[in-house]
N, C-alpha and C positions, 0 to 999 in steps of 0.2 A: 504494499498500499506506498503510495507517496504520497507525504504531508508537504505542503508550502507555510511556510512564515516570513513575514514581511518586516523588518527594522528600519526604521526613520532616523538618521543620524541626522541634525544641525550643529555646522561649528561656527564661534566667530574669534576670529583673534584681534589683537593690538586695538584694542577698542579709544586705548587712551583718554577715560577718560569722560569721551563722547556719548550724556545720554539726550541733550536737548538738541534739536536737528536743526543747528547750526554754526557758523566760527564763531569767534566771539569778539573779535573785528570790528562786524558791520551788523550779527545777528539776523542780518537775512535768509532767510530759510532754505538750506540743504537737506539731497536727500540722504541724512546720513545718521548717526546716532543709535544709543539703544531703547528711546523710546518708539521710534519708528520700529526698529528689528522686533518687538516686542509684537508691534499689529500681524507684520509680515509672519511671527512664528505662529499667530492664535489662528490664523488663518490656512497654515498649510499642514499643521499637526494633527496627528493621528496616533492611534491605541500603538505601544511598542515603538515609545520615542525617547530618544537620547539627545540630551543639549550639552555641549563642551565647547569650551571656549581655552583658546591657545596660549593667553599670557600679553603682560604689558596692558595694565588694565588702570592701576589708580595714578601714572602720571601724563601728560601731557594738554590734558585742558586747563584754560582758567580756572573751573571750577575747582579740579584736583589739584589744583597750586593752591587757591584759595584756602580748603578743605585742610590741604599739610600745614600750614603755617598759624592752625586754630591746639593752642596749647592744652584745650582740655578735648580733644577729639577719644572717641572713645570704640565708637561704632562707626567705620570707615563707610561711607554715602554706597562707596559702587558693591559693599557687600550686601547693603539693605537694597538693592538695585538685580541683583546676579540671583541674590536668595529669592524676589519677588516674581521672578523670572522661571522657577524652580531649574536652574543648573543640575546637572548630574554630577560635572566635572570640570574641575580647571586644572591647567599648570600655569606654574609661575614663572614670569616673563624676566629677561634684564631689568627693565623700567622700574619693576617693581620695587627696587632695590632704593630707587635713587632719593628719597625721601629721609632714609634711615628707617633704622628697625622697629622703632614706636609707630611709624604709621603704617607700616607694613603688616604688624599684629595687630593696628587695627582692622587692618581689609581681610589679611588669613584666618586671626581667631575668630572671627564673627560670620565665616562662610559655613551653608548647610551644604552646598556641591561639594563632594571625597576632593581635595586636593593631592593630584598625584606630580609627586615628586620624589624620582628615585635617583638623582645625583647632586642634589644639594642638601649637604650633612650635617651635623651636629659635628663638630670633629671629636669632640669629648666620647661620642657614643658610638660616631661611625652609623648612626642611623638617620634618618630625613630629618631635618630643624622643624618639618611640619610638615603633617600630609601625610600618602601612606606611597608607596615604589609603585604600587598597581593593584588594580580592583578585578575582578572576576565574577561576573552577572550569568544566572540561567535566563535565559525568556519561556515564557510557561509553556512546557511540553514544548518547548524549540533547543534550538543550541546554546552552546555557551561561548560566551563572548570575554573575552582579554582583554585590557586597557593599561598602556604604560603610560608614565610620565616622565618628559626628561627636557632640559632645557641648555641652551645654549652654556658649555664652561667659559667662554670667554669674558665672564663676568667680571674676573679681576683684574682686565686689561682696561675697560670704563669705567669702576666704581671706588669711591673712596672707601679706605681699608674701615673705616670703622662702621660704614654701613653693612659690611661682610663680616665682621668680628664673630669668632669663632663658626666659621660656616669652613666646611670642608668640601672644595666644587671636584667633582668627577669629571672626568672626559665624558661626552653625551654620549658619545657613539659605542662608549664601550660597556657603560652603563646599559646602555640599550641592547644588547648584543647578549650580555648576560641574563638581561630579562627575557629577552624572547627565547634563550633556549631552554628556561625555566619554564616559561609559560606555554610555549605551542604544543607540547602533549597532552595539555588539561584542556585546551581550548577549540572551539570550532570556526572562531574567528578571532584574528587578533589587531589590534590598533597600537599604534603608538602616534600619541600628542605630542608633538617634539615643539617646543617653542627653539626654534633657530629656521635657517631655509638651506636655500641650494646654492652649493659650489662648482656647478656647472651648469653649462645649458645644457636642457632636459632632451635636446632632439639628437645631439651632436654627442653629449657624456664628454664634454672638452668644458676646461675651466674656461670658468667667463668672469671671477675673481679671485683673487689671490687667495690663498690653500691655507688659510690660518688656524684653521679649527674653527672657526664663529661660524661657518654655515659648515652641517654634514648631511645633510638630508640628502645629495646623491649618493657617498658613502652610504648610508642606509636603502637605499633603493637599491645598489650595485651588489650591498654586500651581505644581507640580510631578506632573504628573497622570501622567508616565510611572513613576513610582515603583510595584511592582507590590505591594510588600510592606514596610510600614512598621513596623518590631523599635522600642517607647519603653520609657520608665522612670522615673525620677525622681519621681515621683507617687504611687507606690507603689498605683496603681489595677489592679482586673481589668478589663481592658476589651477590645472584641473588636467589629469593625464592618466597612464598607466604604465608604468617598466615591468616585465618581465609579468609577472601576477600579481602588482601591489599598485593600487591606488594611492596617490597622492593627489591632495589638495591644499588650496593656501586662499583663506577668502578676502583678502584686502587689510583694509583698517579702517577707522575712526567709525565704525558700523553702516559702513556703505554697503556692503554685500551681508548676506548671508547663506552660507555653503549647504545644500543640502544633500545627502548621499542615502542613497537607498537600495538597501541591500536585500534582495529576495533570499531564503532558505530554502533549500529543496532537499527532502530525507528520504531516499529510497533504502540502500542499506548502511549510509552515511551521509552528512550534511555536505551537502553544495550548495556555491552560492554565487551570482552573479552582483555586481554593483555600480551605480549607474549615479553620476553628479551631477548635482545641477546648480547653479549660482544665476542667486536672483541679488537683486537690488531691492533698494527701497522706494524706489520714484513714486510708486503709485499708491501706497499708502499714506495714513494721515500716523502721528506720534498718538501712542497708546495715551488715554489723559491720565490712568490709573499710575504709570511710571511718572508723568510731567508732575500730577501733583507729590508723590512718595519726594522728591527731592527738591519739593518751591520751594522750603525755606533756604536750604543750601543755596538756590539758585539763587534766588532772591539777595541773597545774604552778598555773593560773590558779584551781581550786576551793582549793587550799589559798592560795592568795595572796586570794581573796575571805575567804575564811575568818577571814582575821586581826584580832584585836580591837583594838583602836582607843583607846575611850576610852567611857565611861558618861552617859546618861541620867538623873532622876528616873522618867521610866516612858518606856513606846511611844511613838512619835509615828508612828505609819501614815498612811497616804492610801489611803483605801477607797474615796472618793468625788471624781473629777479635779475635777468642777463645783465641788464644794462647798469644794475648799482652793483654792480661785480666789474664789467669793463671800467666803466669809469667809477672810481671807489666813492657810493654813496657819501657824503657831506653825516651820516649819521654812525658810518664806522667810525670815523674822525672822530665821534665825539666816544663812543665806547673805547675806543682805545687812548681817549686822554683822561676816563675818569679810570679805566682801569689803571695806567699807570700813575697818575693821580692818588689811588689807593695802597698803590706797590713801592712806586719810588724805582721802578726797574729801570732801565736804559730802552727797552724795546719792549711794543705792548703788539699783540697779536689778537686777532678776534674774526671771527666767521658769523654769517647771516643766514637764519634757520630758509627751512623749503620754501616757505610763503611766509614773509613780514609783512608789516604794512604800513612802518613809519610813524612818522609824529605827527599828530595837527601841531598846530599855532599854542594851541592852550592845552598842554599835555596832563591825562591822563594816564595813572597808572594801567588804562585796558592800552593805552599805545605801547607802552614800554610793555609790556607782556606781550602786545603781538608783534612786538620788535627782536627782542632777543625769547625766545620761545625753548632755550633751556636751563634745566634746573643745574647749574654750573656752578663750582667754584672756582677761586683765583687760584692759581700755584706760580711761583716765580722759580724758575730753574736757572743752571748756567749752563749760557751755550756756549761754543766756540765762531769766529765769522764762519766757519768752515763749515760749522753744522747748521747756523742760522742759511746760509745757501744751499746746503743740502734740500732743507724746510720749505723754501722757496721753490726749489726746482722742485719737489715732492707736491705743490698745492699748485704750479702753474700747469702739472696736468690737467686741469680741470679745464682746460680749452682744447679747442679744434678748430680745423680751420675746414667751412665746407661751401662750397659755390663761389670763394672768394672772401666769405666774411665770416666771422669770427664767431665760433657757438661751442655752446656744454659740448664735451668729450661722451660718446657715446655711453663709456663707462659709468658714467656719475646720472643717468639717466636709467640708466637698467643694469641688473636686472631691481632696483632699488633708486628712487633717487632722492641724493646728496648733496644736494646743492651747500651744506654745511660742511663740506671739505674741502671748500676753499676759503684759506684764509687771508687776510689782509693786514697788513704790519705798519705801525708808525713808531718814530720819524725816520725810518729810513727811506730813503729813494731808490726805486729799481725801475729797469724798463724787462717786461714780459715777451719776447720774441715767439708768438704761436707758432709762427712757422718754421721755426728751427726741431732738431730732435729735441723730442724728451731726456730729459740731464743736461740739458746745454739753452734753455731759455731766458736764464736771468742775467742782464746785464747793468753795466752803469750802476753796481750795487752800494747807494756813497748813505755816510751816517754824517749827519751835522756838516755836509759838503767833502766830507774824506771818503776816501774807498774803505769797505769795511775791511779790519784785519781780518785772516783768516787764523790768525792764529790766536790773537786775542780772545780774552771770555769777556763775554757780556750777560747780564741781565737782563733776562722776556718773559714777561709776563702771559699766562695763558691759561684758558678753562681749564680745569681738570682732567676731561676726556681728553682733549690733545696731550696733555702731560704725560697722563699713562698710557700715548699709545694710539689712543682712538683713531681710525680715518686709516689706518695701516700707517703713521710714523715710528713705529719699530723701534727705531735712533733713538727718540727723547728721552723715553724713559730711562734711559744709561745715565743722563746726563744728571750731574748734580741738581737737587733742588735745595734751593733759596730758605723758600717761606710755602706753606701751606694754609692761606686764609680761613680756610672753612666757611667764608663767608659767601652765599649766595650773590651770584652777579647782579641779579635783580634788584636785590635790595640795595647793594650800591648805585644803581643807576639810580634809582628812589632816593636814598639818600643824599644823591650829589644834587639831585634838582630838585628835592625840598629847599634843601638848605641852600641853595642858589638864585633860586624862583625866576631868576631871567636871565635864560640859557643862551650864552653866546658860542654857537660851538667852533672851533678852532679848526677848521679846517684848510686842508692843501690836496692840490692832488701829485701826490707822493709818488704815485706807481700810475706808469705806464704799461698798456696791455695793449700791442699793437701786431700787424702780420707780419 
């Protein structure tokens, strides 16, 4: 006798604190956020449903920034939302650590979904610091489902040491390999929920990013064929496909899409299965009113905070063209570098802009600052030789390419993940980037205060903690001596400076030339 049973799996990932359907710079409605995802879920859901998130939940929006700054925070609002939506499983993302362990635990300690965490261990016990390594559930009169959770082990390359204190972070692939071997004989269908992406082109299986270990999705596909379903995240991509016998999925970011995986199980002498993936967007649904009401107090307080006036400029300094803001260094870059240098007394400052920055209105509010400096970063001062500064500049200059006689963003910074933040701009050094030159020989006319930068001299350089830890493939920077680690967020420094000075004059110079 043949028996058929269906299992519906929904996946989200990289929600980054977006519940309401808009970006906070304009409040213009967009097809995004958990409130819209909930409406879509309620439309699609049937019996035998699993709802799984793949991490990066509590950082990335002004709402979660504002919430993280509240000393009285007990239960994180993102936990309230996931609980209300009846998530079954979540895996921890690297950005869960950005605000420190207090905020992290306000989230994970109050979740009703099972936390799948195979490789983020308490170094004192060698057990998961929170959650379980895997779970097994059996459908009524049906097959047995195993699910494993692992997180990119690259976290120490980005995170402040105090935010991962007492953690032992194991290799994600090796952990998955051990757990797959352990679970495969016990289950009919095996899922790996991996907060990480793909290091290879999924058609050619050739490396398309540097093989640092940050992303091991292709390695999982190639070397662990016993996985039936690989759920991924981290890269903010929309992906679905099959490699060998493994179905892989990645559902985008900010709640813009929902992955639906329909698994049909058939039993004759044993259970077999067929898997179909659909990626839904949320453009055709309204936001769920219950979700909006659940966080209305937090949202209203966030909006009031964002509208707090802090200072004035001589005119509006909006950013409407992300490439132009880098080819012709935007004045706000000069302001950020000036404030960083002022706070640390470093010889040189470097900073980058996020993927979608807004700029400042003439009457500056907190909203302008958060919309322009998107990162939860602190400042670190390192000692770099002139030679290392030149190396860092050459790395940054890889951001540009030439197409049809025009300067464009190099493909590697658009795909597989948008990485506009990988391009740094420096003050007060002056230099020229010759984009047509070969990579590694693009930086020329490198001067400090009108004199050639001494390749053998040591300079103090202030940068964010992400870059100081080698983030963005600047692996040579962590080896340089650290002079100071401020442990103060750049956003706070920007706000304090503007509040203290009120009338802001931007010390802007056209010190960077980007030419063909």
